[in-house]
N, C-alpha and C positions, 0 to 999 in steps of 0.2 A: 369451592368457589362458585361452581355452576348452580349448586343447590341454593346458595345464598342469593344469587342473582334471581333465581326463579321465585324464591320467597319474597324478595323485594318487589318483583314484578306483580305478584299476586296481591300483596298488601297495597301497593300503589294503585292497582286497578280498583280496589274497593274504597280506598280513601279519596282518590282524586275526584270522583263525582261529587262528594260532599264538600270538598274544598272549592271546587270550581263553580258550584251552583250557589254558593252563598253570596248574597248581595253585599257589595262593598261600596262605600262612599268615601273616597279619599279626598274629596273636595273640602276646602276650608269652609267654615260657617260663613254665610253671607252677612255682610255688614248691613246696617239699617239703610244706608244709602242705596246699596244694591237691591235690597228688598223693595224699597219705595219706588225706585226708578225703573225697575225691570219691565213692567208692562202697564197698560191702563187699569184704572180702578173704576168699577161700575157701582152705581148706587144700590145700597141694600136697605138702609133705614135712616130715619131722622127722628131723634128722640129729645125730649125736654124734661126738666124737673126743676123744682125749687128747693133750696136748702137740702135737707137730708131725706126728702120724700123720694118715692120710687120713680124710676124713669117711665115716661109715657111716650109710646110710639105715636108720633104725629105724621108719619109718612103719608097717610091718607089726605092730609091737609095740603100736600104739595100738588101742584098741577101735573098731570100726566106728562106733559111736554118737558118737564124738568127731571122726571125720573129716568129718562133714557140718556141723560147727559153722562159723560164719563170724564175722569180726571187723569192727567198725566203729570207726574213730577219728573221733569227731565234732568238728566245728569248735569246739564249746564245751569242748574238752579232756576229754570223757568217752569212755572206752574201753568198748565194749559187746561182750560175747561172747554170741552167739545160739546156742542148742543145735541149730538146724537142724530137720530133719524128725524125727530120732530122738533121744530122750534116753537117757542111760545109766541113769537112774533116773526113774521116773514122778514122784517127789517133787521132782526138780530143777526150778528155775524156768526159764522159757524164755530169759530174758536175765539177765545180771549185768553190773554196770558198776563202773568204777573211774576215778579221775582219771589222765590221762596228760599228758605235756609233752615238748617237745624239750629237749635239752641239748647242750652242746659244739658250738655252731654248727650245730645241726640234724643232727648225725651220730649222735646217740643218742636213743632213745625211753625215757623213764622212766615206768613204770606203777606206781602205788601200790596194793598189795593188802593190806588189813588193816594199814595203817600201815607196811608194809615196802615200800621202793622197790626195784623191779627195773629194772636198767639193761640195755638191749639196743642193741648197735651195729648201725647200719643198713649192710647190705652192698649191697642193691639197693633202689631206690625209683624206679619210673617208671610209665608209664601202665598197664602190664600186670602188673608183678610187685613184690612186697615180700619181702625176705629180711633177717632180722636174727638176731644171735647174742648169746649171753651166756656167761660163763665164771666158774669159781671155782677156787680153789687148795685142794687137799686134800693136805697133807703134801708139798708140792713138785711134785705132779702137777697140771697144769692140765686141767680138764674143760670142754669146750665143748659147747654145744647150739645148733643153728641151726634156725630155723623159716622156711619158705618158703610164700608165698601167691600166688594169682593173682586176677585180677578175674573 
């Protein structure tokens, strides 16, 4: 009995460090709502394309004062744009807000601005990145705009 106990102790002392040092994540995967509303989103890029042409990064065309803005999708379905450190006009408010919601099984974000609903298709939504695009048809040519943000 004593020998069995010592054997168990020796084995346990060798195995325990490997068991206890392995990283475990018992948390459930985060929902799209949790990922979207967890913290602010900071501007990364602004791209455009027509039809099936490649995306063109037009971030340089945006004013510097707009690139430090950040977005917050709040859990109460309020979308907030914060002007960041620099405002494009001193008369601009620091924040503006609008309603938002998911649509089509959480694959789209709908933002209502002045009673007009803007639909954005989610391309990426994870712990570190958010990317969505929108499109419109103008005489048979489809114009796309994609926005990308990071935490």
